[in-house]
N, C-alpha and C positions, 0 to 999 in steps of 0.2 A: 734411462728407460721411463722412470716415473715422470721426469720432466716432459718427455715427449707425449706421454699419455695425457698429462694435464693440459698441454698445449692443444692437443687434438680435441680434448673434451671442451676446452674453452672456445676453440674455433667452431665446433659443432653447435655449441650453445649460441654463439654469436650469429651463425647462419640461420638457426631456427628463429631466433629473436627477430632477425631481419626479415625473414619470410613472413612471420606473424605481423610485423609492422606494415609490410607491403600489403598484406591481405586486408588488414583493418583499414588502412588508408584508402585502398580501392573501394571497399564497401561504403565508407563514409562519402566518398565522392559520388559513387553511383546513387546512394540514397538521397543526397542533396539534389541531384538532377531529377530523380524520380519525384521528389516532393514538389519541385517547381512545376513539373508537367501535370501532376495530379491536382494541385491546388487544395483548397479547404474541402472538408467533407462534413456532412451533417448526419449523425447516426440516428436510427429510429429511437423513439422514446417510449418504452413500454408503459410508462405511467407511474402512478402512485399506488403503493400497496401498504396494507396496514392491518394490525390486530392488537389485542390487549394481552399482555403477559403480566400476571401478578400485580394488577392495579396500575401498571404502567402502560401508557398508550405508545405503540410502536408504529412509526411511519417509515417506509422504505422509499427513497427517492432514486429515480433513474435518469433524471435530467437536471441540469444546473439551474435553469430558470426558476422553477418552483422551490428548489432548495435554497437558493440565495434570497429569494423573497421571504421565506420563512425564517431564515437566519437573521435577516435585517429586522423583521417584525419582532423576533424574540429579543434582540438587542434593544430595540426601541421601547419594549415593554419592561425592561430591566429596572428593578427598584433597588437592589442591594449590590449585586456583583455580576461581572462578566469575565469569563476566562476563555481566551482564544489562543490556540496553538495551531500553527500551520507550517507547511514545508515551503510552498511557493505562494507569494502574494504579489500579483502583478499590478503595475501602475497603469490601470485601464479603468473602464467604466465600472466593472464589478468590483475591482480592488478599491476604487475611490468610494464606492457606495458603502462598503464595509467600513472603511476608514471614517467616513462621515458619521455613520451610526455609532461607532465606538467613541468618537470625539463628543458627540451629543450626549451620550450616556455619562461620560466623565464630567461634562459640564453641568449636568443636573445632580451630581453628587454620587453617582454609582462608582464603586471601586472596580476598576478595569485592569486586568492583567493580560499581557500579550507576550507570546513566545513565537519567534519566527526564525527560520534557519538562515545562517549566513551564506552557506554554499548554494542552497536552493534559490536564493535571491541575489546571486552575484552579478546578474545583469540588470537588476532593478536599481535605479539611482538611489543613493542614500538619502537624497533630498525628499524622496517620497515618504520614507519612514520618519523623516524629520517633521512631517506634518502631524504626527501623533500628538494629541493634547499632552502638555507637560504633566498633567495630573494622572496620566496613564502610566502604570508600572510596566515597563517593557524590557525584554531581554532578547538580544540578537545572538543566537546560539551558534558558536563556531564548531566546525567539525573536529578541530584539535584544540582542546582546552589547555589553559596555562598550567594546570597541574599534571600534564601528561607524563612528567618525569616520575610521578608517583605510581603510575600504572598505565602503560601504553594502550591497553585494551579498554580500561575503565574510563579513560578520559578522551575517547574518540567516539565517533558515531554522529550521523546526521539526525536532526530533529525532524523526523519524517511523519509524525502524528498530525492528524487534522481533527482537532477537538474544539467544540464550543460548548460551554456550560453557562447557563444564565440562571441566577437566583437559586442555585442548587436544586432546581426543579425541572429544568429543560436542558437536554443535552443532545449534541449532534456529533457523529463520528463516521468516518468513511474515507473514500478515496479522493474526493474532490479537493483539488487545490483551488485557490482563489484567483479567478481571472476569466476574462471573456472567452479565451480559447477553450478552457476547460468546461465552461458552461455551454458552449455551442457545438464544439467540434469533437469532443470526447464522450464516449459512452462510459459513465461511471456510476457508482452506487454509494449512497450515504444512508444513514438511518438516524431518525430523531426519536428520542425517548422522553416522555413526560411522566414524571412520577418518581416513586422511590428508587427505581433502578438507576437513577442518575448519580447516586452516591459513588459508585465505583468509578464512573467517568470523572467526576470531580476529584476523587482521590488520585487518579492517574495524572491529572494535570498538576495537582498540588505536590505530588512526589517529585516531579521534575523541577517545579518552581522553587521548592524549599531546599533543594540540595545546595549546601554551602551558605545558606542564609540563616539569620538568627533574629530574635526579637520580633519587632513589629513588621519587619519585611516579609515574614513567613505567612503563608495561608494557614489559618487555624483549622483544627480538626473538628469534625462533627460526627456524631454516631450514625451508623447504618441502621436501617429499619429491619434487616433480616440477616441472619447468619448463613443461610444456605439458599440464596435466591436462584431463580431460574435464569436470570439475566445477570451476567458477570462480565468483567473486563479483564482481559489478559494484556498486560502492558510491559513492554521491554524497558528496563532501566539499566543501561550499560554501566553507569557509575557504581552500581551495586552488584554488577555481574549477574543480573536477573534477566532471563530471557524466556518467559513462560509461553509465548505464542507458539514456538516450535513444539514444546511439550504438549500444548493444547491440541495441535493438529495431530501429533503422533498418537495420542490417546484415543482421539475420535476415529482416526483411520483404522486403528487396530480393532475397534469395536464393531466396525461396519459389517453388516450381514447382507444388505440388499443393494444399496446404491451410495455412491460418492459422486456428487456433482460439484466441481470446483472451477472457479474462474479466477484467473490471475493474469496481469499484463506481462509479467516477467517470470519465467519458469526456468530457474537454474538450480535445481535441488542437489544437495549432497546425497550420497548413497543411503544414508540413514532415513531420509525422507522419501526418496524414490522407491526403494525396495518395498516398504510397506504398501505403497500404492499398487505396485505390480503384484505383490502377494495377494492383495485383496482381489484384483482382477482375476488372478489364476484360480481363486477359490469361488468364483462365480459372481462376485460383486460387480454391479454395473458402474464402472469407473469412467467418468467423463471429465476431461480437462479442457476447458475453453480458454483459448489464447487468441491474441490479435494475429491476424494473418500478416499484418505489417504494423509493428509498433513504432514508437518514436525513437527507439534505440536499435538500429539495424544490426549492430554487432551482437547484442543480446539475442536478437531473433535467430541469428545463425548459430550461436552457441546452443540455444534451446533445441534447434533441429538435430543436434548431435545426440539427443536423448530419444528421438522418435522411434528408431529401430527397435530398441529394447522394450519401449512402452507398447508399441503396436504388437510385437510378438507376444507380449504378456496378456494382451487382450484389452489394454487401456484404449478408450476411444478419444481421439484428438479432434476437437472441433475448432476450426479456424474462423474467427469472426471477421467478416469482410467489409462492412460498410464504412468503418472508421476505426480509430484507435479505441480499444476497450481497456479501461484502466481499473475496472472493478476488482476488488479483492474479497471474494465471497466463497462460501462453501456450505453445503448442506448434506447431511448423511442420514440415511434411513428414515427420512421424514420426521426426525426428532431433534437432531442437533444441527445448529447453524452458526456461522460466524460472518460478520461484516466488519471490515476495518481498514487498516492502512498498510498492513504487512504484505509484501509480495512473497512468493515462494522462491526465495534465493538466499544466498549467504548473507548479503548485506542486511536484509530485513530481519532474518531469523537469528542472526548472531552478531550484529554490530549496531544497528540503528535504534533510536527511540521510536517505538511503534505502539499502536493501540488498536486492539481488536475487541469487538463486542462478541461474547459467546452466549448463545441463547439455547436453552434446552426446553423446547416447547413445540408441540406438534402444529399448533396454529401458525406460529411464526415460520416454522420450516415450510409449511405449505405455501406461504407467501414468497419465500425465497425461491422455492421450486418454480413458481409461476414466472418469476423474473428470469430464471435460467432458461425455461422453455421458450419464453418470448425472444430472448437473445439467440437461442439455438436455431430459430427460424431463419436467421441471417448468417448462418455458419456453413462452411464446407466441412464435410466429414472426411478426414484423411484416412485412406485405407492402406494396409500393409502392401498390397500389390502396387498401388500407385507410388508409394514411397520407394519401393525397391527399383523402380524404373527411372529414378532421378539420375541425371548425367554424372559421369565420373568427375567432372570439374567441380560440381557441387559437393561431392564426397570429399574431394581434396581440400576445399575450403573448410568443411566441417572438421577434418582431421587437423588442419593447421591451427584451428581455434580451440582444440581440446584443452590445452593448458589454462585457458582463461576460465574454465569452470571453477577453479579454486579461488578466484578473486572477485567474481561477479555475484 
């Protein structure tokens, strides 16, 4: 009897896995056809936004052109050090421009450090990165490190942060990867800080770089200018089992009294993240979650839709950004607290990857982040509970088939 039950269970699991594979395969084929028909898209660009927080000048970028211009200008002005960490670095005009600026800095004696992700750049020719000046200290970070036998969780994770720190005085962080496509066709958000607030960002880079290094290969420590700044960095460091970004979000959401405005390209939360958002909406907080109507990961889009019913019933407003792929990872709460960074609201970003988010507790900065959100909201469709309940049964069936993927995305 036990043997029959095991065989039946195994057959059922195989059938479910086969159905899921068929659904995923069908979605991928459909998405490829849709992308060919649609072609490239150019998102609206809300512009530049900025303010001063504790003697640090903060600039918010919503378009790649101005951002990459200023990143190159910062590298070109470097006198002592440049630290760059990125997930994707494409071999195109923007990518080569950053490469040339780094090489020129190294040639004039600047100490340059570079971290880029192996998986994120698996389609980029190795010869491109071979063009880095030999005086540049670089690390191609694998998703599975050689010490994985010491701890399967500690020695995995993508290097998903996008950081630039120049001369310990100017720092950039946000969602933009390096490449023409991201500069022109994606709506993303980055922030530049100039001043003492850069210390935390520098430390976030150094913590990753210094792991497993010794002596002169390490980045030296410098003292911060404040013990309790209003601009801080939450940085995931899987090798130390440190994941503060998740805790940062949970603390802020539970404090919310008036409004939570959140933008993320991929929304696959676990229940410990989803439930506080729904509780906030039920107690009268204006919870708005902005997502791409069509992202670059069609399977993730469909898994996300499986959360809509519960969210809408709780009073969460779902805004679907229509002009292009929105890749921003931002949030602002009660006109006081804000974050801009690299982490998505999913299991990979909050519990596996190397990520970096800027956390700012300042009314002036929050007002600027709200302006960005309102500008983007003008190009969104507001999904209603009534509209969602009328979706076809076939759509519901796909959502149901993809439910098990919540635990791995």
